[in-house]
Every structure is written in C-alpha cells, then in structure tokens.
N, C-alpha and C positions, 0 to 999 in steps of 0.2 A: 224207425227211420232207416232207410238204406241210403248211404252216401256214395256217389260215384265221382271219382276224381278223373278230370279229363283235360285235355289241352287241345290246341288248335294247330292246323297245318301252317308251318312257318311261311310257305310260299303263297299262301291264300289269305290269311288274316281274318278268315270267318271260322265259324264253329265246325267242328267235326261232327258227324251224324251219329256215331256209334253209342255214345253214352245216352243220348236221347232216344235212340230206338230201344235200348235196353230199359231205360226208364219208362218209356211208354208201355212196353210189355208188362212190366211190374205193376204200373199205375192201373192198367186195365184189369189186372189180376187182384186189385185191392190193396196194394202196398204203397206206402208213402215213400217218395224218392226225392232226394235233393242232389242235383247235379252241381258239383264244384268245378266250374269250367275255367278256362284260360289260367290253369294252375300255376304256369310258370311265372305269372306276375303276382302271385301270393308268395309269401314266405312259408317255410314249413311250420313255424310257430303260428301263423295267422290261420293256416288250415286247421291245425289241431285245436286252436281256440274257438274257432267256428263251430266245429263238431262238438266241442265240450259244451257250448252254449245252447246247442240245439237238443232235440229229443235223443234219447239213448239210441246208439246205432245198433241195427240188427245185424248188418255186416257192412263192410267198407270195400269198395271196389276201385280198381285201377284200370282205366282204358290205356293201353300201351301203344297204340298205333302211331300216334304222333307225339309221344311223350319224351323221346330221347334226343339229345343234342346230335348235331351232325358230326361232331368230332370228340375224341376223348373217351375214356372208359372202355377201351377195346380189350377184349380178352378171346383166347382161342378155346372154343367149346365144340366137341365133335368135329375136330378138324376145320371148323368154320370160324372166320374172324367176325365176331358179332359185338354188339354194344350191350354192356351189362347194366347200364343206367335205367332206373325205374322212372325217373322223371328227368327234367332238365336241370335240376338242382345238383345233379352229379354227386359230389362227395357228401352231401347231406342226406343222401338217400337212405343209407343204412340206419342211421340213428332216427330218422323220420319214420322209416318202415317199422322199426322196433316199437316206437311209441304208438303207432297206429294199431299194431298187434295187441297192445295192452288194452285197447278200447273195444275191440270187437274182432270176429273172424275177418281175415282179409282174403279177397278174391282177386285174382289177376286175370284180365281178358285182354282182348285186342290182338293185333297182328303179331306182337312179339311175346306173347305169353308163354308159349312152350320153350323159348329160349331162356326166359328169366327164371325158370325153375331151378337153373343151375346156380343162381345167385340169391334167390330169395325164397325162404321157406314159408310161403304163403299157405293158407289153409286149403285153398282150392285154386286150380287153374282151369280156365275155360278155353278150349281149342276150337276155333271154328264159330259159327253163327249160334249165339247163345240166346236167341229169342224165347225159346221154350225151356231151355236148360236152366236159366236163372230163376224161372218160376218154381221149377222143381227143386233146385238148390235151396231157395228161400223157404219152401215148405219143410225141407229137411232140417235146416238150421233152427227154425222155429218149433219144430216138434209136430208139424201138422201131418207129417209122414215119416215112417221109419225106414224108407229105402231110397237109395240114390245110386245111379249108375255111374261109377267112376273107376278109374284104374289107379292102383297104387304103384309107385315106383321109387326105388331107393336111389338117392342121389349121392355121388361122391363129390363133395364140394371142391372147388379150386383153392388153391393155397391162399389163405389170408381171409376167407369168407366165413368158414366154420371150422370147429375143431374136430367134428366127427360127421359121419354120414347122417342123413336125414330122409324121411319119407315124404313124398309129395302125392297129392291126389289130383289127378287130371280128368276132367269130364270132356271126352271127345264128342262134341256137340252133334255133329252130323251122324255119328253111329248110334249115340244113345238117345238123343232127342232131335231128330232131323227136321229140318226146315226145307221143304222142297220147292216152295214158290213164294213169291212176294205179292201175289194177286190180292190178298186180303190183309197185307201187312201196311200199317200206316205209322208214321212218327208224329206225335203231337207236341207242341211246345205250349207250356202253361205259363201263367203270370209269374209263378215263382222261378221260372228259368230266366227272367230278367232280359227278355228280348228287347233290344233298343230300336229306336225309330230309325228306319232306313237300313237295317241289317239285311244282308243277303243270306238267306238260310239254305242249307243243303236239303236235297230230296233224293230218296232212293227209287229208282225205276227198274232196276234189274239186279240179278246176282249171277255169279257163275262165269263161265267161259264157253265160247262156241267151239273150241277145240276139245279133244279127248285124248290127250297123249297118254301113252301106257305108263310112262314114268311119273306121271303127275298126280298128286293126291289132292289137288285144289277141289273144294266142294262144288258140286252142281256143274261138273264138266259136261260138255256135249249138249248145251242148251241151244234152242233155235236161233238162228241168225236174225238179226235186226229187231229183236224183241226189246232192245234197249232204247229204240227211237221212240 
C-alpha cells in the first residue's frame, strides 16, 4: 500500500487535485493507494495509527503544495525567506516525520518539495510533475527495476535541524520522466477516497504557461494560448 498525505487549500475548502492525480497514475499501474486527505484535521497520532492498522506501506508520500500554515516557521535558505513546515502541525512535524520514516521510505512532492530538502532528510524528493516518475520510483523501491534517474546532493543543514550533513535524492521529473501533455491524463476518484455528497471536485484542464521567459524554469513554458478554456 502507498499512503499519500495531503491537505486542502484553506481559501477553497475543497480537495486539492495533486494527490489524487498521483494516486490515479499509480492505481492505473496496478498499485494500491490510500489518500489521507484533509490531514490538518487529523492529529499526528491518528495518522500513524491509521497507517499501522492498514496494509504495510510500500512508501509514504507528502503533498506539500497546500500543507504549510500561512505564518510561523520561517527560515532563510539560499537567501530566500521560506516556510520550513512539512504540515500545518508546525512544531509536531519533526517527531511525526521521524516516526513516519521508521515505517517506510518517505517521498516528498508538491510545490514546496525542493525547499523542504533543507529541513527534512526524506528518502526522495520529486520536483515537478510526477505522474510518470512515481511509477518508476515505486518500481525501484519494490525491486521491479534496478535503475532510477535521480540527482544526489549533499545538504548542509540549518542550525538546530541536524548535527551533520546529509544526502538527498531528487528526481527532476520533467528532465528524467517528462510529461508533455495532459491530453490523455485523467484523475479518478474511487469509493475509498470517501467523496461526500455535494462535494465540488477539482479537474485539470491544462498545464504550463503561455509565456517563455528566459529566466524561468517553470515546466511546459510556451504552450498555446487559450488551451485552458
């Protein structure tokens, strides 16, 4: 079982799409996935107890796009003022993260993944669109393949986080396992996702940006105008 821990956008009140898009890709590849959504209304102990009661985890993932509180936990990294919280639990994050690592490999993805490598020594970080990368990563973790395209980087931790340097493995998805179109990509919600009557669900209709600025590394720059309509 693959467990994906997600949260919802505070200004919307509805589910975020990311974890379910990844879950769909993995399910279509034949893997069982359980999305633990609205995680901020769980306690760390409840999440751990839920995982312990279920099938043994193959790996446990964090979707970080909407998981950080708006204030607190600010640190300077690479001259940027960023948020170092893994979840909205804040101070509980370190002990919770350490407990999760005892159970299975930990994967961090989402919009804030490459920032959080300076604060959490996860097994892998996914940078960019991970639709294909998560399948290859799962095959690697389960021993179905012996190769995986990732970059190793030595991290010098900030004071108070670790006592020594550590190495992180980052999969730069758009370079290693690119996704160039969403034409054949769908996101499916299953009964075990506990969709409630009357919920408004997200839908993905495009990716990328119509501009192609020379200084920008955003994936899929220069896409055609109006293809989001």
